[in-house]
C-alpha positions in Angstrom: 80.1 37.1 -57.5 83.2 35.7 -55.9 85.0 32.5 -56.5 85.4 31.0 -53.0 81.2 31.6 -52.1 81.0 29.5 -56.2 83.3 26.4 -54.5 81.3 26.3 -51.7 77.6 25.8 -53.3 79.6 23.0 -55.3 81.2 21.0 -53.1 77.9 21.2 -50.6 76.1 19.8 -53.9 78.2 17.4 -54.1 77.8 16.5 -50.4 74.4 15.9 -51.3 74.5 13.7 -54.2 77.2 11.6 -52.7 75.4 10.7 -49.5 72.8 10.4 -51.4 73.7 6.5 -52.6 74.2 5.6 -49.3 70.8 3.6 -49.3 72.3 1.8 -46.2 73.0 5.0 -43.8 70.1 7.1 -42.8 71.3 11.0 -43.5 69.6 14.8 -43.2 70.8 17.3 -44.8 69.4 21.0 -45.7 70.7 23.5 -47.8 70.2 27.4 -46.9 70.4 30.2 -49.2 69.0 33.4 -48.7 69.4 36.9 -50.9 69.1 40.3 -50.0 69.4 43.8 -51.3 70.0 46.9 -48.9 70.8 50.3 -49.4 72.5 52.8 -46.7 73.3 56.3 -47.0 74.3 58.4 -43.9 76.6 61.6 -43.9 79.7 62.8 -44.4 81.9 65.3 -42.6 82.7 68.4 -44.5 85.0 71.8 -43.4 84.3 75.5 -44.6 86.5 78.7 -42.5 85.1 80.4 -39.7 84.8 83.8 -42.4 82.4 81.7 -44.4 79.8 80.7 -41.7 76.6 83.4 -41.5 74.8 83.8 -38.2 70.5 82.1 -38.6 67.7 84.0 -37.0 67.7 81.9 -34.3 71.5 83.0 -33.3 73.4 79.9 -34.3 76.0 79.7 -37.1 75.0 77.7 -40.3 76.9 77.8 -43.7 74.3 77.5 -47.2 71.3 76.0 -44.6 73.7 73.1 -42.4 74.7 74.2 -39.0 77.6 74.3 -38.4 80.8 73.7 -35.3 83.6 75.9 -34.7 86.3 76.4 -33.0 87.9 79.2 -30.9 88.8 82.3 -32.6 88.0 84.0 -36.1 90.4 82.2 -38.0 89.6 78.5 -37.1 87.7 76.2 -38.5 84.0 75.3 -38.6 82.9 71.3 -39.9 79.4 70.0 -40.8 77.3 67.2 -42.1 75.8 67.3 -45.6 74.1 63.9 -47.3 76.3 61.1 -48.1 76.8 59.2 -50.6 74.5 55.9 -51.0 76.3 52.6 -50.9 74.2 49.1 -52.0 74.7 46.0 -50.2 73.7 42.7 -51.8 74.5 39.8 -49.4 74.2 36.2 -49.9 74.1 33.4 -47.2 74.5 29.7 -47.9 74.4 27.2 -44.4 74.3 23.8 -44.6 73.5 21.3 -42.0 73.8 18.2 -42.5 73.6 14.8 -40.5 74.6 11.1 -40.8 74.5 7.7 -39.1 73.6 4.2 -39.4 76.4 3.3 -39.4 77.4 -0.1 -38.4 77.7 1.0 -34.6 74.3 2.0 -32.5 74.4 5.7 -31.1 77.2 6.9 -33.7 76.3 10.0 -35.5 78.2 12.5 -37.3 77.1 16.5 -37.8 78.0 18.9 -39.9 77.0 22.5 -40.3 78.6 25.3 -42.0 78.0 29.0 -43.7 79.3 30.0 -46.4 78.4 34.5 -47.3 79.2 37.1 -49.7 77.9 40.4 -50.6 77.5 40.6 -54.7 78.1 44.5 -54.4 80.8 46.4 -55.9 81.1 47.9 -52.2 81.2 45.0 -50.5 79.2 46.7 -47.4 77.3 44.2 -46.0 79.3 43.0 -42.6 80.3 39.4 -41.3 80.7 37.8 -44.7 84.3 37.4 -44.4 85.9 35.5 -44.3 83.9 33.7 -46.8 83.6 30.1 -45.4 83.0 29.6 -41.5 82.7 26.2 -40.0 79.6 26.2 -37.0 80.1 23.0 -35.8 81.6 19.6 -36.9 81.2 16.7 -34.9 81.1 13.2 -34.5 78.3 11.5 -31.4 78.2 8.6 -29.6 75.3 8.1 -27.5 73.7 5.3 -25.2 71.5 5.4 -22.0 74.3 6.3 -20.0 76.3 8.0 -21.8 76.9 10.5 -24.8 80.5 11.9 -26.0 81.3 14.6 -28.7 84.6 15.1 -30.6 85.2 17.7 -32.9 84.0 21.9 -32.5 80.8 22.0 -31.3 78.8 24.2 -28.6 77.8 24.3 -25.1 74.8 26.8 -24.5 74.1 27.9 -20.6 73.8 30.9 -18.7 77.0 33.0 -19.5 77.2 32.3 -23.5 76.8 29.8 -26.4 80.7 28.3 -25.9 82.3 27.6 -28.5 85.2 24.9 -28.1 87.6 22.6 -30.5 87.8 19.5 -28.3 85.8 16.5 -26.1 82.7 16.7 -24.6 81.2 13.8 -22.0 78.0 13.5 -20.4 77.6 10.2 -18.2 74.0 10.0 -17.1 73.3 8.9 -13.5 70.1 7.8 -11.6 67.7 7.1 -14.8 69.1 10.3 -15.9 68.2 12.1 -12.5 71.9 13.0 -12.2 73.9 14.3 -15.1 77.9 14.9 -14.7 79.6 16.8 -17.9 83.0 17.8 -19.2 84.9 19.2 -21.9 88.0 20.8 -22.9 90.4 21.8 -26.2 90.8 25.1 -27.8 88.1 27.8 -27.3 86.5 30.4 -30.1 86.1 33.7 -29.9 82.7 34.6 -28.0 79.2 35.2 -30.1 81.2 34.0 -33.1 82.7 30.8 -34.9 85.9 31.8 -35.4 89.3 31.7 -33.0 90.8 34.7 -31.4 93.9 35.0 -33.4 91.8 35.7 -36.9 92.4 38.6 -38.2 88.4 39.3 -38.4 87.9 38.7 -34.3 89.7 41.8 -32.9 90.5 45.0 -34.5 92.5 45.8 -31.7 95.7 43.9 -32.8 97.8 45.1 -30.8 95.8 43.0 -27.7 95.0 40.3 -29.5 96.1 37.1 -28.2 99.0 35.5 -30.2 97.7 32.0 -29.8 94.5 29.9 -29.1 92.9 29.9 -25.2 92.9 26.3 -23.2 89.3 25.6 -22.4 87.7 23.6 -19.4 85.3 23.1 -18.2 82.5 21.0 -16.3 79.7 20.9 -13.9 76.6 19.5 -12.7 72.6 19.0 -13.3 69.9 17.6 -11.9 65.9 16.8 -12.5 64.0 15.6 -9.9 59.8 16.3 -9.1 59.3 19.5 -9.1 62.7 20.9 -9.0 65.4 21.4 -11.4 69.0 23.0 -11.7 72.3 23.2 -13.3 75.8 24.1 -12.5 78.9 24.8 -14.6 82.1 25.7 -14.4 83.8 27.7 -16.6 87.8 28.8 -17.2 90.2 29.6 -19.9 93.9 29.8 -20.0 96.4 31.8 -22.1 98.0 28.9 -24.5 100.9 31.7 -24.6 102.1 32.2 -21.7 103.7 29.3 -19.3 102.1 31.9 -15.9 98.6 30.0 -17.3 97.2 33.8 -17.4 93.5 33.9 -17.5 91.3 34.4 -20.4 88.4 33.8 -18.3 87.0 32.4 -15.3 83.7 32.1 -14.3 80.8 29.9 -12.6 77.1 29.8 -13.2 73.7 28.5 -11.3 70.4 27.5 -13.5 67.2 26.5 -10.5 63.8 25.6 -11.6 61.0 24.9 -8.9 57.6 23.9 -10.0 55.9 23.1 -6.2 52.3 23.0 -8.3 51.1 22.6 -11.8 50.8 25.7 -13.8 52.9 28.0 -10.7 56.8 27.8 -11.7 59.6 29.6 -9.8 62.9 30.2 -12.2 66.3 32.1 -12.2 70.2 31.6 -11.7 73.3 33.9 -11.4 76.8 34.2 -12.9 80.0 35.1 -11.4 83.3 36.3 -12.6 85.9 34.3 -10.8 88.4 36.8 -12.4 87.0 39.7 -12.2 85.4 39.1 -8.6 82.0 40.3 -10.1 78.3 38.9 -10.1 77.0 39.1 -13.2 73.5 38.6 -14.8 71.3 37.4 -12.5 67.3 37.0 -12.8 64.3 35.7 -10.9 60.6 34.7 -12.6 57.3 33.9 -11.4 55.0 32.3 -13.3 51.5 31.0 -13.3 49.3 29.5 -15.7 45.3 28.9 -15.3 44.1 25.5 -15.0 42.4 26.2 -18.6 45.8 27.4 -19.7 43.4 30.7 -21.5 45.7 33.1 -19.2 49.5 33.2 -18.3 51.3 35.7 -16.3 55.1 36.0 -14.8 57.1 38.9 -13.0 60.3 38.8 -11.8 63.8 40.7 -11.4 66.9 40.8 -14.3 70.2 42.3 -13.6 72.1 42.5 -17.0 76.4 43.3 -16.9 78.1 43.0 -20.0 80.8 40.9 -19.8 83.8 40.8 -21.5 87.2 38.5 -21.9 89.8 39.6 -19.7 92.6 39.5 -22.2 89.9 42.8 -24.1 91.0 46.3 -23.7 86.7 46.6 -22.9 87.2 45.6 -19.1 89.4 48.7 -17.9 86.8 50.8 -18.8 84.5 49.1 -16.0 81.4 48.3 -17.4 78.6 49.0 -14.8 75.1 47.0 -14.7 71.3 47.7 -14.5 68.6 45.7 -12.8 64.7 45.5 -13.9 61.2 44.8 -12.8 60.0 43.3 -15.6 55.8 41.2 -15.9 53.9 39.9 -18.9 50.5 38.6 -19.3 48.9 36.7 -22.1 45.3 35.5 -22.2 43.2 34.2 -24.4 39.3 35.3 -24.0 38.2 33.3 -26.9 39.3 31.3 -29.5 41.4 32.4 -31.7 42.1 35.9 -29.9 45.2 36.8 -27.8 45.8 39.6 -26.2 49.0 40.3 -24.6 51.2 43.2 -22.7 55.3 43.4 -22.1 56.5 45.5 -19.2 59.7 46.5 -17.8 61.1 49.4 -16.0 65.1 50.0 -15.0 67.5 51.8 -13.4 71.3 51.8 -13.7 74.1 51.1 -11.2 76.1 54.0 -10.1 78.9 54.6 -12.9 80.6 56.4 -10.1 81.6 59.3 -12.7 81.9 63.4 -12.8 79.0 64.6 -15.4 80.1 68.2 -15.9 77.2 69.1 -18.2 74.1 68.7 -16.1 71.7 65.5 -15.5 72.6 62.5 -17.6 69.2 60.3 -17.4 70.1 56.7 -15.6 67.1 55.0 -15.7 63.6 54.2 -18.2 60.7 52.0 -19.0 59.6 49.9 -22.0 56.4 48.0 -22.6 54.6 46.5 -25.4 50.7 45.2 -26.1 49.9 43.2 -28.9 46.7 41.4 -30.8 46.6 37.9 -32.2 43.4 37.1 -34.0 42.8 33.9 -35.8 39.6 33.1 -35.7 38.5 33.2 -39.4 39.4 30.9 -41.5 42.8 30.9 -43.4 44.0 34.2 -41.8 45.8 35.4 -38.8 46.4 39.2 -37.8 49.3 40.5 -36.0 49.4 44.0 -34.2 51.8 45.2 -31.6 52.4 48.8 -30.1 55.5 49.6 -27.9 57.2 52.7 -26.3 61.0 52.0 -25.3 62.0 55.1 -23.1 65.4 54.0 -22.7 68.9 56.7 -21.5 69.2 59.4 -24.4 67.1 58.3 -26.6 63.3 56.9 -27.0 61.4 54.7 -29.3 58.0 54.5 -30.1 56.3 52.2 -33.6 53.8 49.6 -34.2 53.7 47.3 -37.0 50.8 45.0 -38.1 51.0 41.8 -40.3 48.4 40.0 -42.4 48.9 36.0 -43.0 46.5 34.8 -45.7 47.2 30.6 -47.0 44.9 30.7 -50.2 42.7 27.8 -51.7 46.4 27.5 -54.0 47.7 24.4 -52.2 51.3 25.5 -50.8 51.1 28.7 -50.3 51.0 31.5 -48.0 51.2 35.4 -48.5 51.8 38.1 -45.5 51.3 41.4 -45.8 52.8 43.6 -43.2 53.5 47.2 -42.0 55.0 49.3 -39.4 56.3 52.6 -38.2 59.0 53.7 -35.8 60.1 57.1 -34.3 63.1 57.5 -32.3 63.7 61.3 -30.9 67.7 61.3 -29.4 68.6 63.4 -26.3 71.8 65.5 -27.2 71.5 65.5 -31.2 69.6 66.2 -33.9 68.5 63.9 -36.4 65.1 62.1 -34.8 64.5 59.3 -36.9 61.0 58.3 -38.3 60.7 56.1 -40.5 57.7 53.8 -42.1 57.7 50.7 -43.8 55.5 48.2 -45.6 56.0 45.1 -47.9 54.5 41.6 -49.2 55.8 37.8 -48.5 55.3 34.9 -50.6 56.4 31.6 -48.7 55.9 28.5 -51.6 56.2 24.8 -50.9 56.5 23.6 -54.7 57.9 19.7 -53.7 57.9 18.4 -49.9 61.5 19.0 -49.9 61.6 22.6 -51.6 60.9 25.5 -50.0 60.7 28.9 -52.1 60.6 32.6 -50.2 59.9 36.2 -51.7 59.8 39.5 -50.7 59.3 43.0 -50.6 59.6 45.9 -48.6 59.7 49.7 -49.3 60.8 51.2 -46.5 60.0 55.5 -46.3 63.4 57.1 -44.2 63.5 60.8 -42.4 65.9 62.7 -40.6 64.7 65.1 -38.7 67.1 68.4 -38.5 66.7 71.7 -38.1 69.1 72.7 -41.4 69.2 71.5 -44.7 71.3 68.2 -43.5 67.7 66.7 -43.3 66.5 64.8 -46.3 64.0 61.4 -46.6 65.7 58.0 -47.1 63.3 55.5 -49.2 64.3 52.2 -50.8 63.0 49.3 -52.0 64.5 46.0 -50.0 64.1 42.6 -51.9 64.9 39.1 -50.0 64.8 35.6 -51.1 65.9 32.5 -49.8 65.9 28.8 -51.0 65.7 25.9 -48.9 66.7 22.3 -49.7 66.0 19.0 -47.7 67.9 16.2 -48.5 66.9 12.4 -47.1 67.4 8.9 -46.7 63.9 8.5 -44.1 60.5 10.0 -44.7 60.3 12.5 -41.7 62.3 14.9 -43.5 61.5 18.2 -41.5 59.0 19.7 -43.6 56.2 22.5 -42.5 52.8 22.6 -43.7 51.6 25.9 -45.0 49.4 26.4 -41.8 52.2 26.2 -39.5 53.4 29.2 -41.2 50.8 31.1 -39.5 52.4 31.3 -36.4 55.4 33.9 -36.5 57.9 32.0 -34.8 57.2 29.1 -36.9 57.8 31.2 -40.0 61.1 33.1 -38.6 62.1 29.6 -37.9 62.8 28.6 -41.6 
């Protein structure tokens, strides 16, 4: 185990012990530690002279049963794939979430969230465990009826993403909180990661990586009226290393929600990239819930277009978006029985690219049908079947789950299994995988939770040559959650709540 990871765990324990005696203060600490064992195996590229290649019965070229790809001429070199070596990953990740208040100033509190990760395997194949220590959030907050102020590292969630900022934010609430004015500023983070843009882990294309962190400035307003809500945001990032104020990003977004009658809703929004003068992701959804709340349906349209900061090279490829129509239905015909279905059709916009090899698909569809039954005491059953017909590949699968709360106190047992088949176009290697496993969640004490899971994976990679091989393996997961708190409302979950998949995954 890396020494830096050990130091992080020791520091987390010290923080918990340090806060415990401060009885005059309020505090809560949650420490999650998770371990997983997983293996990888792929192919490795090899070569052989053209003279050693044979022709099989179907007219294809092969070497010792492996399909080969050769260059021009009888003296060329041919290439083929064989079974690659096995690589074992063993990531260990610990997340600390702490809050402290009651410091003599009404409304003042502090929040810290940090993550430490390492790969215990000798090969260190698991991604995103470097750097070992990652500071997710660390800020002080002052809040009263009219004003909220943050100072430190925080995130601003919005339609344009999860914006990380090292700086300050202020929210002003007017007219009994029906109107909100907000603004933030400071130094920016890497999109989608708790890293600064100058970090060696943030961007492998270091010749294009910024040399200094960007300045971030944003703000907007939100409103909440009877039956109508909305939020508008403006966001701008500037290159700190340039005196010409070169842009990293400049975007704006609008969210709207209308509730004309009880059970009826119309929501949607749009974002616009000012820096590139293009419309980004947008959507609109109409929803309806029956008065008895035994049926919920929705339908809508959405457009998705990937967005990258202006300094990244990916904008040079001029990414295009796709448009999709979707719908969903959730029905509870009987007590304890839920039937659900979702579907979507989509089509990519014209990429204005010439294809010399034939027709390329630019549309697809996906759908899911699921059933949940919890009408038997201490039991819950879930099942889903889905199809995802995309461009270049298709995914078909199902999964089953049975959850049981036995008479033993504070124990939940879950058995699960599934199958997935993924045929792909333009290549070999249609993958079929089956999996099955057992998970146990145990709460020996009110502030301690333990999880253990064992899963077996049967995977077959279908190819018409010798490179086809089975890759079966065991996968193990272990988790430990500790709570420390100064008040009796330290967050805990009753085992029966774990029958709900969303609550189980939230642990």
